[in-house]
LUMLOVEX-702420 format. One record per residue: residue number from 0; residue in one letter; x, y, z of N, C-alpha, C, O in turn. Coordinates in Angstrom, 3 decimals. Layout:
% residues N
pos | code | n_east | n_north | n_up | ca_east | ca_north | ca_up | c_east | c_north | c_up | o_east | o_north | o_up
NUM | A | X | Y | Z | X | Y | Z | X | Y | Z | X | Y | Z
...
END
This chain:
% residues 45
pos | code | n_east | n_north | n_up | ca_east | ca_north | ca_up | c_east | c_north | c_up | o_east | o_north | o_up
0 | X | 62.503 | 54.155 | 16.239 | 62.003 | 53.376 | 15.136 | 62.091 | 51.888 | 15.488 | 63.109 | 51.427 | 16.004
1 | X | 61.046 | 51.162 | 15.215 | 60.994 | 49.739 | 15.510 | 61.555 | 48.956 | 14.336 | 61.159 | 49.166 | 13.189
2 | X | 62.474 | 48.059 | 14.627 | 63.044 | 47.222 | 13.577 | 62.365 | 45.866 | 13.599 | 62.155 | 45.286 | 14.664
3 | X | 62.030 | 45.375 | 12.458 | 61.408 | 44.060 | 12.342 | 62.459 | 43.089 | 11.824 | 63.072 | 43.310 | 10.779
4 | X | 62.654 | 42.009 | 12.575 | 63.666 | 41.030 | 12.198 | 63.236 | 40.259 | 10.961 | 62.059 | 39.953 | 10.767
5 | X | 64.220 | 39.957 | 10.136 | 63.954 | 39.133 | 8.960 | 63.733 | 37.694 | 9.428 | 64.219 | 37.298 | 10.488
6 | X | 63.007 | 36.926 | 8.643 | 62.827 | 35.517 | 8.959 | 64.163 | 34.817 | 8.809 | 64.900 | 35.069 | 7.856
7 | X | 64.474 | 33.937 | 9.753 | 65.763 | 33.249 | 9.705 | 65.707 | 32.079 | 8.718 | 64.665 | 31.458 | 8.507
8 | X | 66.849 | 31.813 | 8.137 | 66.996 | 30.724 | 7.175 | 67.702 | 29.576 | 7.894 | 68.900 | 29.674 | 8.158
9 | X | 67.001 | 28.497 | 8.217 | 67.612 | 27.388 | 8.961 | 68.846 | 26.801 | 8.282 | 69.801 | 26.415 | 8.957
10 | X | 68.832 | 26.730 | 6.950 | 69.987 | 26.200 | 6.220 | 71.205 | 27.093 | 6.420 | 72.314 | 26.608 | 6.642
11 | X | 70.984 | 28.411 | 6.338 | 72.080 | 29.375 | 6.510 | 72.595 | 29.349 | 7.953 | 73.804 | 29.418 | 8.177
12 | X | 71.695 | 29.252 | 8.922 | 72.112 | 29.194 | 10.326 | 72.964 | 27.955 | 10.597 | 73.966 | 28.024 | 11.308
13 | X | 72.556 | 26.825 | 10.025 | 73.333 | 25.588 | 10.204 | 74.734 | 25.758 | 9.622 | 75.726 | 25.355 | 10.231
14 | X | 74.802 | 26.364 | 8.430 | 76.085 | 26.597 | 7.771 | 76.987 | 27.493 | 8.625 | 78.176 | 27.212 | 8.778
15 | X | 76.427 | 28.564 | 9.177 | 77.218 | 29.483 | 9.996 | 77.677 | 28.833 | 11.298 | 78.797 | 29.072 | 11.749
16 | X | 76.819 | 28.012 | 11.905 | 77.206 | 27.309 | 13.136 | 78.371 | 26.366 | 12.873 | 79.266 | 26.237 | 13.707
17 | X | 78.366 | 25.705 | 11.717 | 79.477 | 24.814 | 11.374 | 80.760 | 25.612 | 11.183 | 81.829 | 25.176 | 11.610
18 | X | 80.666 | 26.768 | 10.553 | 81.851 | 27.603 | 10.323 | 82.433 | 28.111 | 11.632 | 83.653 | 28.171 | 11.785
19 | X | 81.575 | 28.477 | 12.579 | 82.046 | 28.988 | 13.867 | 82.874 | 27.935 | 14.598 | 83.809 | 28.276 | 15.322
20 | X | 82.544 | 26.681 | 14.417 | 83.253 | 25.595 | 15.097 | 84.441 | 25.062 | 14.305 | 85.102 | 24.124 | 14.751
21 | X | 84.726 | 25.638 | 13.143 | 85.831 | 25.206 | 12.300 | 87.021 | 26.143 | 12.533 | 87.013 | 27.296 | 12.102
22 | X | 88.045 | 25.623 | 13.224 | 89.206 | 26.455 | 13.566 | 89.919 | 27.015 | 12.348 | 90.385 | 28.154 | 12.381
23 | X | 90.015 | 26.246 | 11.281 | 90.678 | 26.743 | 10.065 | 89.908 | 27.910 | 9.468 | 90.507 | 28.885 | 9.014
24 | X | 88.601 | 27.818 | 9.466 | 87.769 | 28.899 | 8.935 | 87.932 | 30.164 | 9.785 | 88.083 | 31.262 | 9.251
25 | X | 87.901 | 30.002 | 11.094 | 88.041 | 31.150 | 12.003 | 89.416 | 31.791 | 11.834 | 89.527 | 33.015 | 11.769
26 | X | 90.460 | 30.971 | 11.763 | 91.810 | 31.517 | 11.579 | 91.934 | 32.276 | 10.265 | 92.544 | 33.345 | 10.221
27 | X | 91.361 | 31.735 | 9.199 | 91.408 | 32.413 | 7.901 | 90.626 | 33.726 | 7.950 | 91.050 | 34.728 | 7.374
28 | X | 89.493 | 33.716 | 8.633 | 88.679 | 34.925 | 8.740 | 89.417 | 36.012 | 9.523 | 89.398 | 37.179 | 9.134
29 | X | 90.061 | 35.631 | 10.618 | 90.823 | 36.592 | 11.422 | 91.986 | 37.152 | 10.614 | 92.253 | 38.353 | 10.658
30 | X | 92.678 | 36.287 | 9.878 | 93.787 | 36.731 | 9.039 | 93.308 | 37.732 | 7.990 | 93.960 | 38.751 | 7.763
31 | X | 92.187 | 37.451 | 7.358 | 91.631 | 38.352 | 6.340 | 91.281 | 39.707 | 6.949 | 91.568 | 40.746 | 6.355
32 | X | 90.672 | 39.702 | 8.111 | 90.329 | 40.959 | 8.790 | 91.598 | 41.745 | 9.113 | 91.651 | 42.955 | 8.894
33 | X | 92.610 | 41.068 | 9.628 | 93.869 | 41.733 | 9.973 | 94.541 | 42.325 | 8.735 | 95.074 | 43.434 | 8.779
34 | X | 94.512 | 41.582 | 7.635 | 95.117 | 42.089 | 6.398 | 94.366 | 43.310 | 5.872 | 94.983 | 44.277 | 5.425
35 | X | 93.036 | 43.265 | 5.925 | 92.234 | 44.400 | 5.465 | 92.478 | 45.638 | 6.334 | 92.611 | 46.748 | 5.820
36 | X | 92.534 | 45.438 | 7.642 | 92.782 | 46.559 | 8.547 | 94.166 | 47.162 | 8.292 | 94.320 | 48.382 | 8.239
37 | X | 95.155 | 46.305 | 8.136 | 96.511 | 46.774 | 7.883 | 96.583 | 47.553 | 6.572 | 97.200 | 48.617 | 6.515
38 | X | 95.959 | 47.031 | 5.530 | 95.958 | 47.722 | 4.232 | 95.293 | 49.087 | 4.358 | 95.786 | 50.069 | 3.803
39 | X | 94.189 | 49.157 | 5.076 | 93.497 | 50.436 | 5.250 | 94.327 | 51.430 | 6.069 | 94.336 | 52.624 | 5.770
40 | X | 95.007 | 50.951 | 7.080 | 95.843 | 51.836 | 7.890 | 97.015 | 52.370 | 7.068 | 97.365 | 53.545 | 7.184
41 | X | 97.620 | 51.525 | 6.244 | 98.750 | 51.962 | 5.426 | 98.327 | 52.976 | 4.373 | 99.108 | 53.857 | 4.016
42 | X | 97.117 | 52.864 | 3.879 | 96.621 | 53.836 | 2.893 | 96.459 | 55.221 | 3.494 | 96.640 | 56.229 | 2.811
43 | X | 96.116 | 55.268 | 4.781 | 95.855 | 56.573 | 5.436 | 97.128 | 57.288 | 5.820 | 97.102 | 58.495 | 6.061
44 | X | 98.228 | 56.589 | 5.884 | 99.484 | 57.224 | 6.301 | 100.222 | 57.837 | 5.154 | 101.296 | 58.408 | 5.345
END
């Protein structure tokens, strides 16, 4: 099946590029992912 890409939003791309270069944002995102993974693992045990 052929997938057709959505049109990109330049405003959204600019926003995401700024976030990628923001160390505080990246650290918070990694922490959130780690907390979610830990919570999910504890639920399964």
